[in-house]
N, C-alpha and C positions, 0 to 999 in steps of 0.2 A: 337287301343289304343296308344299314342304318348310317345316315347322313352323318358325317362327320361335325364337330362343334367348332364353328367360328368362331368362339371365343377361346379355344382350347390355341397354345401358346404352340406347339406344332400344327396346325393346319395354315395352309398359306392359303391366300385368293391370287387366283392365278389370273386374274380381269385387269392385273397391270403391264401383261406379257403380249393377250389380244390370241388371235393365231395366227401370228407371224412368224413365221421361222426366221431364227437365229436372235428375236428380242431375247434377251437377260435384265433379272434381276437379283442382284446378290443382298443378303442381309446374315445383319448378327446377332442371334438370341441369347439372353439367361433364362432358362429354363428350369423351374423347380417339378422336380419328379414327383408324381400323388402315388406311384407306386414302385417297390423295387424294382429293379431289371438286373438280372443276373441270375444265378446259380444257387441252390441251397448252400454251396461254400463258400463263393465270394460272391460280392455282387453291389450297385451301385443304390444306397439306400433311398426309402422312399423320404422326402423333402430337400435330397443332395440337389446340387443346380448341375446344370448341366448347361456348357459352355456349343452354343449350335451356331457353323458356320456355314451358310448356304448360297448356291447355285442357281438357282432355277431358268433354264432356259428351253424355250419354247421350240422345237423341231414338228416336223411333219406329222410326226406320228401321234404324239403329245409334248409333256411335259419333261425334261431330263433333269432331276434335281440331283445332282451332288455339293458333297461339301463332308466336314469334318463334326465329330461329336468328343467333345473333352470332359472328363470328371475322374471322380477317384472311387474308387471301388475297395470295400471293407469286407474280409472274412475271417477266416482262421489260416493256418499253417497245416497242413496237412500232417506233417513232420512231428509237430511239437504243442501243436494246439494254441500257440500264442498268436494275438491279432497280428494282419498282416493288412495291411493299405498301399491300394497301388494305384499310381496316373494310368490313368486309361484313354486312349487316345485312339478315333474308331473310325476311317477312312468310309463311308456310303457313297454308292451311285447307282441311281434306279429310274424305270423310265415309268410315265405314269403318262395309261394312254388315254385318248378325247374318248369317251361312250361309244360315238359312232363306230369310231376306228376299229375298237375292242370289237363291237359286237359284228363290223362286216368280219373281221377276222373270222371271229366264229360260227360266221356262216359258210365263207370256205373252207371251213376243216384245219384252218391254222391257225387251233384254239393253244392258249399257253397258260394252264391252270395258276399258275407263278404270277401271271402279270396284273398291275395294278392300275387299274380304271379310276378316273378324277370322278369327283360328284360333283357333275354342274360346275363351279366355278371355285371349288376347292379342292385341295390337297393335302392330304392328311398324313406326316412322314413318322408319326409314331410307330408304327409297324415297321418303317424300316432303319428308324433309328434304334429301336429295342435289338434289330437282328443283328446289326453292325457293332452293338457294345456287347450283346453276348459271344461274340464272335471272339471280339478281343480281349475276352476274361481268360487267366489262364483254366488248362484243365484241373490241376493241384498246383495251388498257390502254394509258395513257401518262403517264411520271414526271410531264410535268406540259402544263396544256392547251398553251402556245406552243412547247413542246418543236421546235427546229428540224430533230431528225436529226442523221440522219451523210450528211456529204459522198457525192456517188454518184459522183464519181471515184478517189475517195483512200480515203473509208471516214474518216475524222478526226471528229471529236464537232464539231458544230457549234456548238454552246451553249459547250464552252471558247475558239471561235474563230469569234467573230459575223463578222471579217472576210475570213473564210476564200475563195477561191476559187484556180479558174485559167486563166490566159489559156491560149484556144484558138481558134486558127486556123483558119477553113473551109481544107478541103483544096482546094477548087478557086484560092484565092489564097496558097497556100502558098510558091509557084515566083515569086510576087512581091517575098517577104518577103526575098530574096539580092539 
């Protein structure tokens, strides 16, 4: 496992907490994203700013990280392909175990594969924040709830022309039209 970069804005130094259960540190950071966070349909683009509110609490097992992430996701409407912009407010809460506690739990067979472990005095929130943001994104974003989409025959935007339609004749009756 690689050690987190202490210069990263999403890496927190937990020495201020010590290992005294009950100590707490709150912070607010504006973080510029290096990589896009999201799905192929909608994502918070690289270079966007995340507003991260964090509360770190020392507990017996490790450090409990609680907070929210706020940003704007951009994508395309799945019905009409128009641009979509959506505010994202993602809460998170995760326990980062002390390395010695995690090793003890592993020895006694109480192994949790999804457990986050502190790397020395550093806590890396990046994977937790990525997961929290992705979970808040819509599976199928739409520009508005009643978006009519595109015409399936010609691709015209139905929102621009609500009376749009095509006369279709059943091919079995087409010879009678002549």
